[in-house]
Each structure stands twice: as structure tokens, then as C-alpha cells.
C-alpha positions as CSV (number, residue, x, y, z in Angstrom):
1,M,0.0,0.0,0.0
2,N,1.3,3.4,-0.9
3,P,1.9,6.0,1.9
4,D,-1.2,8.0,1.0
5,G,-3.2,4.8,1.2
6,M,-1.8,3.9,4.6
7,E,-2.6,7.4,5.9
8,K,-6.1,7.3,4.5
9,K,-6.7,3.9,6.1
10,T,-5.5,5.3,9.5
11,L,-7.6,8.5,9.2
12,S,-10.7,6.4,8.1
13,A,-10.2,4.1,11.1
14,F,-10.2,7.0,13.5
15,L,-13.2,8.5,11.9
16,A,-15.1,5.2,12.0
17,A,-14.2,4.8,15.7
18,Q,-15.6,8.2,16.6
19,R,-18.8,7.5,14.7
20,A,-19.1,4.2,16.5
21,S,-18.6,5.9,19.8
22,V,-21.5,8.3,19.1
23,L,-23.8,5.4,18.3
24,A,-22.7,3.3,21.2
25,I,-23.3,6.2,23.7
26,V,-26.9,6.7,22.6
27,D,-27.6,3.0,22.1
28,G,-30.5,1.8,24.3
29,L,-32.0,5.2,24.8
30,D,-35.7,5.3,24.1
31,T,-37.4,8.0,22.1
32,Q,-38.2,10.0,25.3
33,A,-34.6,10.1,26.3
34,L,-33.3,10.8,22.7
35,T,-35.6,13.8,22.5
36,S,-35.1,15.1,26.0
37,S,-33.0,18.2,26.7
38,V,-31.1,18.1,30.0
39,L,-28.8,21.1,29.5
40,P,-29.7,24.8,29.5
41,S,-28.7,25.1,25.8
42,S,-31.8,22.8,25.0
43,W,-30.1,20.4,22.5
44,T,-31.2,16.8,22.4
45,P,-29.2,13.6,21.8
46,L,-31.2,12.9,18.7
47,G,-30.7,16.5,17.5
48,L,-27.0,16.1,17.9
49,V,-26.9,12.9,15.9
50,E,-28.8,14.7,13.1
51,H,-26.3,17.6,13.3
52,L,-23.4,15.1,12.9
53,G,-25.2,13.8,9.7
54,H,-25.4,17.3,8.4
55,A,-21.7,17.9,9.3
56,E,-20.7,14.8,7.3
57,R,-22.9,15.9,4.4
58,H,-21.5,19.5,4.5
59,W,-17.8,18.7,4.8
60,F,-17.5,15.7,2.4
61,Q,-20.2,16.5,-0.1
62,E,-20.7,20.3,-0.2
63,V,-17.1,21.2,0.6
64,V,-14.9,18.3,-0.8
65,T,-16.9,17.6,-3.9
66,G,-18.6,20.9,-4.3
67,A,-22.2,19.5,-4.5
68,A,-24.7,17.5,-2.5
69,E,-28.1,16.2,-3.3
70,P,-31.0,18.2,-1.9
71,L,-32.3,17.1,1.5
72,T,-35.7,15.7,1.9
73,W,-36.3,18.2,4.8
74,P,-35.2,21.7,5.6
75,D,-32.3,22.2,7.9
76,D,-34.1,24.9,9.8
77,Q,-34.7,23.4,13.3
78,A,-33.7,25.0,16.5
79,P,-30.1,24.3,17.2
80,L,-29.4,20.6,17.7
81,T,-33.0,19.5,17.9
82,T,-35.2,17.6,15.5
83,P,-38.8,16.7,15.0
84,R,-37.9,13.5,13.1
85,A,-38.2,10.0,14.5
86,P,-35.1,8.2,15.7
87,D,-35.2,5.6,12.9
88,V,-35.2,8.5,10.3
89,V,-32.3,10.3,12.0
90,F,-30.2,7.2,12.5
91,A,-30.8,6.2,8.8
92,F,-29.8,9.7,7.7
93,Y,-26.6,9.6,9.8
94,A,-25.7,6.2,8.4
95,D,-26.3,7.3,4.9
96,Q,-24.3,10.5,5.2
97,C,-21.4,8.5,6.8
98,R,-21.5,6.0,3.9
99,R,-21.5,8.8,1.4
100,S,-18.5,10.4,3.2
101,D,-16.7,7.1,3.1
102,D,-17.3,6.9,-0.7
103,V,-15.8,10.4,-1.1
104,I,-12.8,9.6,1.0
105,A,-12.2,6.3,-0.9
106,R,-12.1,7.9,-4.3
107,T,-10.3,11.2,-3.4
108,P,-6.6,11.7,-2.8
109,L,-5.8,13.2,0.6
110,S,-4.0,16.2,-1.0
111,T,-7.1,17.2,-3.1
112,P,-8.2,20.7,-2.5
113,P,-11.9,21.3,-1.8
114,R,-14.2,22.2,-4.7
115,G,-16.7,23.8,-2.4
116,H,-16.2,26.3,0.3
117,H,-16.8,26.6,4.1
118,P,-17.0,30.1,5.5
119,D,-13.8,31.8,6.8
120,P,-11.8,31.5,8.9
121,M,-11.9,27.7,8.8
122,G,-12.7,27.7,5.1
123,D,-9.3,29.0,4.4
124,E,-7.5,26.8,6.9
125,L,-8.7,23.5,5.5
126,I,-6.9,23.2,2.3
127,D,-7.3,19.5,1.4
128,L,-9.2,16.3,2.1
129,R,-6.7,15.4,4.8
130,G,-7.5,18.5,6.9
131,I,-11.2,18.0,6.4
132,I,-11.1,14.4,7.6
133,L,-9.1,15.5,10.7
134,H,-11.7,18.2,11.3
135,V,-14.6,15.8,11.1
136,I,-12.8,13.4,13.5
137,E,-12.4,16.3,15.9
138,E,-16.0,17.4,15.6
139,T,-17.4,13.9,16.0
140,A,-15.1,13.2,19.0
141,R,-16.1,16.5,20.6
142,H,-19.8,15.7,20.2
143,A,-19.3,12.2,21.5
144,G,-18.0,13.8,24.7
145,H,-21.1,15.9,24.9
146,L,-23.2,12.8,24.5
147,D,-21.3,11.1,27.2
148,I,-22.2,13.8,29.7
149,V,-25.9,13.9,28.6
150,R,-26.2,10.1,28.8
151,E,-24.9,10.2,32.4
152,L,-27.4,12.9,33.2
153,L,-30.3,11.0,31.6
154,D,-29.8,7.5,33.2
155,G,-26.5,7.5,35.1
156,R,-24.7,5.3,32.6
157,T,-21.0,6.0,32.0
158,G,-18.1,4.5,30.2
159,L,-20.2,3.8,27.1
160,G,-18.6,3.3,23.7
161,P,-17.3,0.5,21.5
162,R,-15.5,-2.2,23.3
């Protein structure tokens, strides 16, 4: 495997691990818990999962490739909440992750984005490599948020892939 392929494999593994952490942390929560807000900022676990789906879509489709298929719903909800059912949100997240993986698989790490994210970050992320690292960071950060909310909801801690 060439050096770019090894690096891409490593980055993809870290991204997959963070995605799996998000799903493991919310696994077992019922609809009531998934749609409950326990913090003053009012976001919900399900809303955060949907947000992560939008982030995958934005960074890998809109920014890396320059285009994304239209969504079947508007992205106009209150910050990090959703009126959609859990099965719809989890299917959306899985589909966006699959699409992201497809973009990563066919795009060299040094490829500059065809689309744009607003400044200042838009100018800082100059290639697919940087975008993957950013999405790993964003997913990990939100997994940490979900860890805290899960503990507040039902007292469970230490969740994540084993």
C-alpha cells in the first residue's frame, strides 16, 4: 500500500471509531430520552446525531466535492433538535457516513476542496486530509457531549465501542 493509502486507512479508522462511539453512547435510549433536553442550551441527543449527519454531508459532499443532493427536509430546526423520529435520524446519519466514506475512498488526501466553508476555517482546511481531521475532531467533541448527557439521563457512563 502506498503512503497515501496507509494514511487514508488510518484516518478512516479513527473517523469510524468516533462514529461508532456516538452510536454506542446513545444505544439503548428510548425516544423519550433521545428527544429530551437536559442542558440549558436545549439540544437533544437525537438532534446532535442529526447535526453530525449534516456535518458529514457538509464537509464531504458540499465542501470536498462541491455538491450535495438536496435534503428531503429543511435544515431549519432550533439548534441541535429535530422533529424527526429516531429511525429516520439514524438512517440519515448512516447514509451520510456511507457517502462520506465513498468520497474519502475515491479522493486523494491532497485534493483541495471544490466547495467552500465560510472563513476563517474555510481558508484553513486546504485539502481532504484536513477535512477528515476536522470531522474526526468534531465527532469526538460531540461524542464527549453525548457522554455527559447520557450520564445525566440515566447515570450510565463508560459507554462506547469495546
